[in-house]
Structures are given as C-alpha cells and as structure tokens.
mmCIF file as gemmi writes it, N, C-alpha and C atoms, coordinates in Angstrom:
data_model
loop_
_atom_site.group_PDB
_atom_site.id
_atom_site.type_symbol
_atom_site.label_atom_id
_atom_site.label_alt_id
_atom_site.label_comp_id
_atom_site.label_asym_id
_atom_site.label_entity_id
_atom_site.label_seq_id
_atom_site.pdbx_PDB_ins_code
_atom_site.Cartn_x
_atom_site.Cartn_y
_atom_site.Cartn_z
_atom_site.occupancy
_atom_site.B_iso_or_equiv
_atom_site.pdbx_formal_charge
_atom_site.auth_seq_id
_atom_site.auth_asym_id
_atom_site.pdbx_PDB_model_num
ATOM 1 N N . MET Axp A 1 ? 10.153 5.047 1.597 1 0 ? 1 A 1
ATOM 2 C CA . MET Axp A 1 ? 9.104 4.238 2.121 1 0 ? 1 A 1
ATOM 3 C C . MET Axp A 1 ? 8.834 3.075 1.145 1 0 ? 1 A 1
ATOM 4 N N . ILE Axp A 2 ? 8.437 1.952 1.699 1 0 ? 2 A 1
ATOM 5 C CA . ILE Axp A 2 ? 8.136 0.784 0.893 1 0 ? 2 A 1
ATOM 6 C C . ILE Axp A 2 ? 6.609 0.731 0.658 1 0 ? 2 A 1
ATOM 7 N N . VAL Axp A 3 ? 6.233 0.594 -0.598 1 0 ? 3 A 1
ATOM 8 C CA . VAL Axp A 3 ? 4.838 0.413 -0.981 1 0 ? 3 A 1
ATOM 9 C C . VAL Axp A 3 ? 4.602 -1.089 -1.133 1 0 ? 3 A 1
ATOM 10 N N . THR Axp A 4 ? 3.532 -1.58 -0.515 1 0 ? 4 A 1
ATOM 11 C CA . THR Axp A 4 ? 3.286 -3.018 -0.478 1 0 ? 4 A 1
ATOM 12 C C . THR Axp A 4 ? 2.031 -3.431 -1.245 1 0 ? 4 A 1
ATOM 13 N N . ILE Axp A 5 ? 1.85 -4.721 -1.354 1 0 ? 5 A 1
ATOM 14 C CA . ILE Axp A 5 ? 0.653 -5.253 -1.986 1 0 ? 5 A 1
ATOM 15 C C . ILE Axp A 5 ? -0.605 -4.845 -1.218 1 0 ? 5 A 1
ATOM 16 N N . GLN Axp A 6 ? -0.493 -4.669 0.079 1 0 ? 6 A 1
ATOM 17 C CA . GLN Axp A 6 ? -1.653 -4.204 0.858 1 0 ? 6 A 1
ATOM 18 C C . GLN Axp A 6 ? -2.077 -2.816 0.431 1 0 ? 6 A 1
ATOM 19 N N . HIS Axp A 7 ? -1.117 -1.977 0.119 1 0 ? 7 A 1
ATOM 20 C CA . HIS Axp A 7 ? -1.446 -0.654 -0.411 1 0 ? 7 A 1
ATOM 21 C C . HIS Axp A 7 ? -2.167 -0.752 -1.746 1 0 ? 7 A 1
ATOM 22 N N . LEU Axp A 8 ? -1.65 -1.654 -2.592 1 0 ? 8 A 1
ATOM 23 C CA . LEU Axp A 8 ? -2.272 -1.86 -3.891 1 0 ? 8 A 1
ATOM 24 C C . LEU Axp A 8 ? -3.712 -2.339 -3.737 1 0 ? 8 A 1
ATOM 25 N N . HIS Axp A 9 ? -3.963 -3.185 -2.746 1 0 ? 9 A 1
ATOM 26 C CA . HIS Axp A 9 ? -5.324 -3.712 -2.516 1 0 ? 9 A 1
ATOM 27 C C . HIS Axp A 9 ? -6.265 -2.678 -1.964 1 0 ? 9 A 1
ATOM 28 N N . THR Axp A 10 ? -5.782 -1.652 -1.32 1 0 ? 10 A 1
ATOM 29 C CA . THR Axp A 10 ? -6.664 -0.722 -0.605 1 0 ? 10 A 1
ATOM 30 C C . THR Axp A 10 ? -6.701 0.701 -1.18 1 0 ? 10 A 1
ATOM 31 N N . VAL Axp A 11 ? -5.941 0.963 -2.231 1 0 ? 11 A 1
ATOM 32 C CA . VAL Axp A 11 ? -5.948 2.304 -2.801 1 0 ? 11 A 1
ATOM 33 C C . VAL Axp A 11 ? -7.361 2.628 -3.32 1 0 ? 11 A 1
ATOM 34 N N . PRO Axp A 12 ? -7.905 3.785 -2.961 1 0 ? 12 A 1
ATOM 35 C CA . PRO Axp A 12 ? -9.198 4.168 -3.503 1 0 ? 12 A 1
ATOM 36 C C . PRO Axp A 12 ? -9.088 4.398 -5.018 1 0 ? 12 A 1
ATOM 37 N N . THR Axp A 13 ? -10.114 3.993 -5.731 1 0 ? 13 A 1
ATOM 38 C CA . THR Axp A 13 ? -10.125 4.171 -7.172 1 0 ? 13 A 1
ATOM 39 C C . THR Axp A 13 ? -11.275 5.065 -7.594 1 0 ? 13 A 1
ATOM 40 N N . TRP Axp A 14 ? -11.385 5.309 -8.863 1 0 ? 14 A 1
ATOM 41 C CA . TRP Axp A 14 ? -12.407 6.169 -9.436 1 0 ? 14 A 1
ATOM 42 C C . TRP Axp A 14 ? -13.752 5.432 -9.572 1 0 ? 14 A 1
ATOM 43 N N . THR Axp A 15 ? -13.796 4.157 -9.215 1 0 ? 15 A 1
ATOM 44 C CA . THR Axp A 15 ? -15.033 3.363 -9.237 1 0 ? 15 A 1
ATOM 45 C C . THR Axp A 15 ? -15.477 3.088 -7.823 1 0 ? 15 A 1
ATOM 46 N N . THR Axp A 16 ? -16.473 2.269 -7.676 1 0 ? 16 A 1
ATOM 47 C CA . THR Axp A 16 ? -16.917 1.887 -6.333 1 0 ? 16 A 1
ATOM 48 C C . THR Axp A 16 ? -16.048 0.806 -5.723 1 0 ? 16 A 1
ATOM 49 N N . ARG Axp A 17 ? -15.149 0.248 -6.509 1 0 ? 17 A 1
ATOM 50 C CA . ARG Axp A 17 ? -14.237 -0.794 -6.018 1 0 ? 17 A 1
ATOM 51 C C . ARG Axp A 17 ? -13.007 -0.178 -5.399 1 0 ? 17 A 1
ATOM 52 N N . GLN Axp A 18 ? -12.395 -0.964 -4.548 1 0 ? 18 A 1
ATOM 53 C CA . GLN Axp A 18 ? -11.174 -0.52 -3.88 1 0 ? 18 A 1
ATOM 54 C C . GLN Axp A 18 ? -10.001 -1.36 -4.403 1 0 ? 18 A 1
ATOM 55 N N . GLY Axp A 19 ? -8.867 -0.718 -4.602 1 0 ? 19 A 1
ATOM 56 C CA . GLY Axp A 19 ? -7.665 -1.429 -5.021 1 0 ? 19 A 1
ATOM 57 C C . GLY Axp A 19 ? -7.509 -1.484 -6.526 1 0 ? 19 A 1
ATOM 58 N N . TYR Axp A 20 ? -6.26 -1.702 -6.948 1 0 ? 20 A 1
ATOM 59 C CA . TYR Axp A 20 ? -5.96 -1.835 -8.371 1 0 ? 20 A 1
ATOM 60 C C . TYR Axp A 20 ? -5.983 -3.317 -8.765 1 0 ? 20 A 1
ATOM 61 N N . CYS Axp A 21 ? -6.258 -3.548 -10.025 1 0 ? 21 A 1
ATOM 62 C CA . CYS Axp A 21 ? -6.352 -4.885 -10.61 1 0 ? 21 A 1
ATOM 63 C C . CYS Axp A 21 ? -4.961 -5.546 -10.656 1 0 ? 21 A 1
ATOM 64 N N . HIS Axp A 22 ? -4.874 -6.766 -10.124 1 0 ? 22 A 1
ATOM 65 C CA . HIS Axp A 22 ? -3.598 -7.498 -10.131 1 0 ? 22 A 1
ATOM 66 C C . HIS Axp A 22 ? -3.075 -7.727 -11.552 1 0 ? 22 A 1
ATOM 67 N N . ARG Axp A 23 ? -3.93 -8.129 -12.451 1 0 ? 23 A 1
ATOM 68 C CA . ARG Axp A 23 ? -3.486 -8.44 -13.806 1 0 ? 23 A 1
ATOM 69 C C . ARG Axp A 23 ? -2.853 -7.236 -14.466 1 0 ? 23 A 1
ATOM 70 N N . GLN Axp A 24 ? -3.51 -6.091 -14.353 1 0 ? 24 A 1
ATOM 71 C CA . GLN Axp A 24 ? -2.937 -4.882 -14.966 1 0 ? 24 A 1
ATOM 72 C C . GLN Axp A 24 ? -1.724 -4.393 -14.216 1 0 ? 24 A 1
ATOM 73 N N . ALA Axp A 25 ? -1.716 -4.526 -12.909 1 0 ? 25 A 1
ATOM 74 C CA . ALA Axp A 25 ? -0.541 -4.108 -12.129 1 0 ? 25 A 1
ATOM 75 C C . ALA Axp A 25 ? 0.659 -4.982 -12.499 1 0 ? 25 A 1
ATOM 76 N N . ARG Axp A 26 ? 0.436 -6.277 -12.618 1 0 ? 26 A 1
ATOM 77 C CA . ARG Axp A 26 ? 1.532 -7.197 -13.004 1 0 ? 26 A 1
ATOM 78 C C . ARG Axp A 26 ? 2.045 -6.798 -14.38 1 0 ? 26 A 1
ATOM 79 N N . ALA Axp A 27 ? 1.165 -6.512 -15.33 1 0 ? 27 A 1
ATOM 80 C CA . ALA Axp A 27 ? 1.578 -6.101 -16.685 1 0 ? 27 A 1
ATOM 81 C C . ALA Axp A 27 ? 2.359 -4.815 -16.624 1 0 ? 27 A 1
ATOM 82 N N . TRP Axp A 28 ? 1.953 -3.895 -15.757 1 0 ? 28 A 1
ATOM 83 C CA . TRP Axp A 28 ? 2.645 -2.615 -15.601 1 0 ? 28 A 1
ATOM 84 C C . TRP Axp A 28 ? 4.081 -2.862 -15.131 1 0 ? 28 A 1
ATOM 85 N N . PHE Axp A 29 ? 4.234 -3.749 -14.15 1 0 ? 29 A 1
ATOM 86 C CA . PHE Axp A 29 ? 5.577 -4.094 -13.648 1 0 ? 29 A 1
ATOM 87 C C . PHE Axp A 29 ? 6.43 -4.695 -14.762 1 0 ? 29 A 1
ATOM 88 N N . VAL Axp A 30 ? 5.885 -5.673 -15.472 1 0 ? 30 A 1
ATOM 89 C CA . VAL Axp A 30 ? 6.645 -6.344 -16.535 1 0 ? 30 A 1
ATOM 90 C C . VAL Axp A 30 ? 7.071 -5.341 -17.611 1 0 ? 30 A 1
ATOM 91 N N . ALA Axp A 31 ? 6.182 -4.45 -17.995 1 0 ? 31 A 1
ATOM 92 C CA . ALA Axp A 31 ? 6.482 -3.472 -19.044 1 0 ? 31 A 1
ATOM 93 C C . ALA Axp A 31 ? 7.642 -2.55 -18.657 1 0 ? 31 A 1
ATOM 94 N N . ARG Axp A 32 ? 7.872 -2.405 -17.356 1 0 ? 32 A 1
ATOM 95 C CA . ARG Axp A 32 ? 8.949 -1.55 -16.881 1 0 ? 32 A 1
ATOM 96 C C . ARG Axp A 32 ? 10.157 -2.341 -16.363 1 0 ? 32 A 1
ATOM 97 N N . GLY Axp A 33 ? 10.14 -3.633 -16.605 1 0 ? 33 A 1
ATOM 98 C CA . GLY Axp A 33 ? 11.265 -4.473 -16.199 1 0 ? 33 A 1
ATOM 99 C C . GLY Axp A 33 ? 11.383 -4.671 -14.679 1 0 ? 33 A 1
ATOM 100 N N . LEU Axp A 34 ? 10.264 -4.526 -14.001 1 0 ? 34 A 1
ATOM 101 C CA . LEU Axp A 34 ? 10.242 -4.688 -12.525 1 0 ? 34 A 1
ATOM 102 C C . LEU Axp A 34 ? 9.747 -6.087 -12.178 1 0 ? 34 A 1
ATOM 103 N N . ASP Axp A 35 ? 10.194 -6.582 -11.06 1 0 ? 35 A 1
ATOM 104 C CA . ASP Axp A 35 ? 9.894 -7.95 -10.614 1 0 ? 35 A 1
ATOM 105 C C . ASP Axp A 35 ? 8.617 -7.983 -9.8 1 0 ? 35 A 1
ATOM 106 N N . TRP Axp A 36 ? 7.535 -8.498 -10.376 1 0 ? 36 A 1
ATOM 107 C CA . TRP Axp A 36 ? 6.248 -8.575 -9.707 1 0 ? 36 A 1
ATOM 108 C C . TRP Axp A 36 ? 6.332 -9.454 -8.463 1 0 ? 36 A 1
ATOM 109 N N . GLY Axp A 37 ? 7.004 -10.582 -8.574 1 0 ? 37 A 1
ATOM 110 C CA . GLY Axp A 37 ? 7.151 -11.496 -7.446 1 0 ? 37 A 1
ATOM 111 C C . GLY Axp A 37 ? 7.851 -10.842 -6.265 1 0 ? 37 A 1
ATOM 112 N N . HIS Axp A 38 ? 8.892 -10.094 -6.559 1 0 ? 38 A 1
ATOM 113 C CA . HIS Axp A 38 ? 9.604 -9.372 -5.48 1 0 ? 38 A 1
ATOM 114 C C . HIS Axp A 38 ? 8.663 -8.352 -4.832 1 0 ? 38 A 1
ATOM 115 N N . PHE Axp A 39 ? 7.889 -7.64 -5.645 1 0 ? 39 A 1
ATOM 116 C CA . PHE Axp A 39 ? 6.934 -6.701 -5.077 1 0 ? 39 A 1
ATOM 117 C C . PHE Axp A 39 ? 5.944 -7.409 -4.16 1 0 ? 39 A 1
ATOM 118 N N . LEU Axp A 40 ? 5.456 -8.557 -4.564 1 0 ? 40 A 1
ATOM 119 C CA . LEU Axp A 40 ? 4.497 -9.289 -3.706 1 0 ? 40 A 1
ATOM 120 C C . LEU Axp A 40 ? 5.118 -9.662 -2.363 1 0 ? 40 A 1
ATOM 121 N N . ARG Axp A 41 ? 6.394 -10.055 -2.408 1 0 ? 41 A 1
ATOM 122 C CA . ARG Axp A 41 ? 7.076 -10.509 -1.18 1 0 ? 41 A 1
ATOM 123 C C . ARG Axp A 41 ? 7.613 -9.364 -0.321 1 0 ? 41 A 1
ATOM 124 N N . GLU Axp A 42 ? 8.195 -8.371 -0.981 1 0 ? 42 A 1
ATOM 125 C CA . GLU Axp A 42 ? 8.965 -7.342 -0.268 1 0 ? 42 A 1
ATOM 126 C C . GLU Axp A 42 ? 8.442 -5.926 -0.397 1 0 ? 42 A 1
ATOM 127 N N . GLY Axp A 43 ? 7.589 -5.688 -1.373 1 0 ? 43 A 1
ATOM 128 C CA . GLY Axp A 43 ? 7.17 -4.318 -1.668 1 0 ? 43 A 1
ATOM 129 C C . GLY Axp A 43 ? 8.155 -3.667 -2.605 1 0 ? 43 A 1
ATOM 130 N N . ILE Axp A 44 ? 7.976 -2.38 -2.845 1 0 ? 44 A 1
ATOM 131 C CA . ILE Axp A 44 ? 8.82 -1.632 -3.761 1 0 ? 44 A 1
ATOM 132 C C . ILE Axp A 44 ? 9.065 -0.219 -3.192 1 0 ? 44 A 1
ATOM 133 N N . ASP Axp A 45 ? 10.244 0.281 -3.379 1 0 ? 45 A 1
ATOM 134 C CA . ASP Axp A 45 ? 10.549 1.621 -2.908 1 0 ? 45 A 1
ATOM 135 C C . ASP Axp A 45 ? 9.694 2.637 -3.637 1 0 ? 45 A 1
ATOM 136 N N . GLU Axp A 46 ? 9.117 3.564 -2.887 1 0 ? 46 A 1
ATOM 137 C CA . GLU Axp A 46 ? 8.216 4.557 -3.48 1 0 ? 46 A 1
ATOM 138 C C . GLU Axp A 46 ? 8.857 5.343 -4.615 1 0 ? 46 A 1
ATOM 139 N N . GLN Axp A 47 ? 10.162 5.58 -4.546 1 0 ? 47 A 1
ATOM 140 C CA . GLN Axp A 47 ? 10.837 6.395 -5.549 1 0 ? 47 A 1
ATOM 141 C C . GLN Axp A 47 ? 10.773 5.761 -6.948 1 0 ? 47 A 1
ATOM 142 N N . ILE Axp A 48 ? 10.802 4.435 -6.98 1 0 ? 48 A 1
ATOM 143 C CA . ILE Axp A 48 ? 10.704 3.739 -8.276 1 0 ? 48 A 1
ATOM 144 C C . ILE Axp A 48 ? 9.36 4.025 -8.898 1 0 ? 48 A 1
ATOM 145 N N . LEU Axp A 49 ? 8.295 4.011 -8.098 1 0 ? 49 A 1
ATOM 146 C CA . LEU Axp A 49 ? 6.969 4.303 -8.62 1 0 ? 49 A 1
ATOM 147 C C . LEU Axp A 49 ? 6.85 5.776 -9.011 1 0 ? 49 A 1
ATOM 148 N N . LEU Axp A 50 ? 7.371 6.665 -8.19 1 0 ? 50 A 1
ATOM 149 C CA . LEU Axp A 50 ? 7.322 8.102 -8.504 1 0 ? 50 A 1
ATOM 150 C C . LEU Axp A 50 ? 8.083 8.401 -9.782 1 0 ? 50 A 1
ATOM 151 N N . ASP Axp A 51 ? 9.25 7.788 -9.938 1 0 ? 51 A 1
ATOM 152 C CA . ASP Axp A 51 ? 10.087 8.03 -11.115 1 0 ? 51 A 1
ATOM 153 C C . ASP Axp A 51 ? 9.409 7.582 -12.419 1 0 ? 51 A 1
ATOM 154 N N . SER Axp A 52 ? 8.427 6.689 -12.32 1 0 ? 52 A 1
ATOM 155 C CA . SER Axp A 52 ? 7.733 6.236 -13.533 1 0 ? 52 A 1
ATOM 156 C C . SER Axp A 52 ? 6.902 7.374 -14.145 1 0 ? 52 A 1
ATOM 157 N N . GLY Axp A 53 ? 6.517 8.335 -13.334 1 0 ? 53 A 1
ATOM 158 C CA . GLY Axp A 53 ? 5.693 9.42 -13.819 1 0 ? 53 A 1
ATOM 159 C C . GLY Axp A 53 ? 4.247 9.026 -14.086 1 0 ? 53 A 1
ATOM 160 N N . ASP Axp A 54 ? 3.897 7.785 -13.813 1 0 ? 54 A 1
ATOM 161 C CA . ASP Axp A 54 ? 2.555 7.266 -14.068 1 0 ? 54 A 1
ATOM 162 C C . ASP Axp A 54 ? 1.603 7.778 -12.971 1 0 ? 54 A 1
ATOM 163 N N . ALA Axp A 55 ? 0.464 8.338 -13.403 1 0 ? 55 A 1
ATOM 164 C CA . ALA Axp A 55 ? -0.473 8.946 -12.465 1 0 ? 55 A 1
ATOM 165 C C . ALA Axp A 55 ? -1.025 7.931 -11.444 1 0 ? 55 A 1
ATOM 166 N N . LEU Axp A 56 ? -1.297 6.71 -11.896 1 0 ? 56 A 1
ATOM 167 C CA . LEU Axp A 56 ? -1.81 5.69 -10.97 1 0 ? 56 A 1
ATOM 168 C C . LEU Axp A 56 ? -0.751 5.252 -9.966 1 0 ? 56 A 1
ATOM 169 N N . ALA Axp A 57 ? 0.49 5.162 -10.426 1 0 ? 57 A 1
ATOM 170 C CA . ALA Axp A 57 ? 1.587 4.819 -9.521 1 0 ? 57 A 1
ATOM 171 C C . ALA Axp A 57 ? 1.777 5.908 -8.485 1 0 ? 57 A 1
ATOM 172 N N . ILE Axp A 58 ? 1.701 7.15 -8.929 1 0 ? 58 A 1
ATOM 173 C CA . ILE Axp A 58 ? 1.848 8.274 -8.003 1 0 ? 58 A 1
ATOM 174 C C . ILE Axp A 58 ? 0.712 8.267 -6.981 1 0 ? 58 A 1
ATOM 175 N N . ARG Axp A 59 ? -0.501 7.992 -7.441 1 0 ? 59 A 1
ATOM 176 C CA . ARG Axp A 59 ? -1.647 7.924 -6.501 1 0 ? 59 A 1
ATOM 177 C C . ARG Axp A 59 ? -1.454 6.795 -5.509 1 0 ? 59 A 1
ATOM 178 N N . LEU Axp A 60 ? -0.864 5.678 -5.927 1 0 ? 60 A 1
ATOM 179 C CA . LEU Axp A 60 ? -0.597 4.569 -5.027 1 0 ? 60 A 1
ATOM 180 C C . LEU Axp A 60 ? 0.387 4.995 -3.936 1 0 ? 60 A 1
ATOM 181 N N . VAL Axp A 61 ? 1.427 5.71 -4.308 1 0 ? 61 A 1
ATOM 182 C CA . VAL Axp A 61 ? 2.391 6.23 -3.328 1 0 ? 61 A 1
ATOM 183 C C . VAL Axp A 61 ? 1.712 7.172 -2.363 1 0 ? 61 A 1
ATOM 184 N N . GLU Axp A 62 ? 0.892 8.07 -2.87 1 0 ? 62 A 1
ATOM 185 C CA . GLU Axp A 62 ? 0.178 9.007 -2.001 1 0 ? 62 A 1
ATOM 186 C C . GLU Axp A 62 ? -0.695 8.245 -0.992 1 0 ? 62 A 1
ATOM 187 N N . HIS Axp A 63 ? -1.383 7.219 -1.477 1 0 ? 63 A 1
ATOM 188 C CA . HIS Axp A 63 ? -2.216 6.397 -0.603 1 0 ? 63 A 1
ATOM 189 C C . HIS Axp A 63 ? -1.368 5.712 0.474 1 0 ? 63 A 1
ATOM 190 N N . ALA Axp A 64 ? -0.238 5.144 0.076 1 0 ? 64 A 1
ATOM 191 C CA . ALA Axp A 64 ? 0.634 4.468 1.038 1 0 ? 64 A 1
ATOM 192 C C . ALA Axp A 64 ? 1.112 5.445 2.098 1 0 ? 64 A 1
ATOM 193 N N . ARG Axp A 65 ? 1.466 6.636 1.701 1 0 ? 65 A 1
ATOM 194 C CA . ARG Axp A 65 ? 1.881 7.659 2.673 1 0 ? 65 A 1
ATOM 195 C C . ARG Axp A 65 ? 0.76 8.006 3.636 1 0 ? 65 A 1
ATOM 196 N N . GLU Axp A 66 ? -0.455 8.158 3.108 1 0 ? 66 A 1
ATOM 197 C CA . GLU Axp A 66 ? -1.593 8.468 3.975 1 0 ? 66 A 1
ATOM 198 C C . GLU Axp A 66 ? -1.831 7.361 4.987 1 0 ? 66 A 1
ATOM 199 N N . VAL Axp A 67 ? -1.762 6.124 4.526 1 0 ? 67 A 1
ATOM 200 C CA . VAL Axp A 67 ? -1.964 4.974 5.417 1 0 ? 67 A 1
ATOM 201 C C . VAL Axp A 67 ? -0.878 4.939 6.485 1 0 ? 67 A 1
ATOM 202 N N . ASN Axp A 68 ? 0.35 5.139 6.075 1 0 ? 68 A 1
ATOM 203 C CA . ASN Axp A 68 ? 1.469 5.101 7.023 1 0 ? 68 A 1
ATOM 204 C C . ASN Axp A 68 ? 1.447 6.247 8.012 1 0 ? 68 A 1
ATOM 205 N N . ASP Axp A 69 ? 0.86 7.379 7.595 1 0 ? 69 A 1
ATOM 206 C CA . ASP Axp A 69 ? 0.75 8.536 8.488 1 0 ? 69 A 1
ATOM 207 C C . ASP Axp A 69 ? -0.468 8.465 9.379 1 0 ? 69 A 1
ATOM 208 N N . GLY Axp A 70 ? -1.311 7.474 9.148 1 0 ? 70 A 1
ATOM 209 C CA . GLY Axp A 70 ? -2.519 7.29 9.953 1 0 ? 70 A 1
ATOM 210 C C . GLY Axp A 70 ? -3.661 8.2 9.552 1 0 ? 70 A 1
ATOM 211 N N . CYS Axp A 71 ? -3.643 8.718 8.335 1 0 ? 71 A 1
ATOM 212 C CA . CYS Axp A 71 ? -4.72 9.611 7.851 1 0 ? 71 A 1
ATOM 213 C C . CYS Axp A 71 ? -5.924 8.827 7.392 1 0 ? 71 A 1
C-alpha cells in the first residue's frame, strides 16, 4: 500500500492536533536517505516505513490502513 501526504496530514497524534509536522517529517526522510519530494508527489510504499522500525512511522502506516479500509 502507498502512504501519502494526506495520511501524514490526518494521522491522529498524542496532542489535540492532527497530523505530523512537515519540518520534522522532511528531516526524518532526509536522515534515512529518502526523497521527500517524491513522497509529496507519489507517496511511499508502506514497507519502507515499517522497515524503519520507527514507532511514528509504524503508526502512520496503521492510520493509512485504517483510512483505506474505511475504519
């Protein structure tokens, strides 16, 4: 499944705000050698996020699956 910027914007967080911060997400991508611009245009395969082992990335994938399943 492809995780998109829309998923990033709508993932529930531990605060009252919705979505993850672009600045930190972009830094996360750069730190892992991933192309932020490509993500914005095309999304990213969920497996890349899962393979990172990062809890926030895993939560983003879970959210994308819930949205795609209509939950």
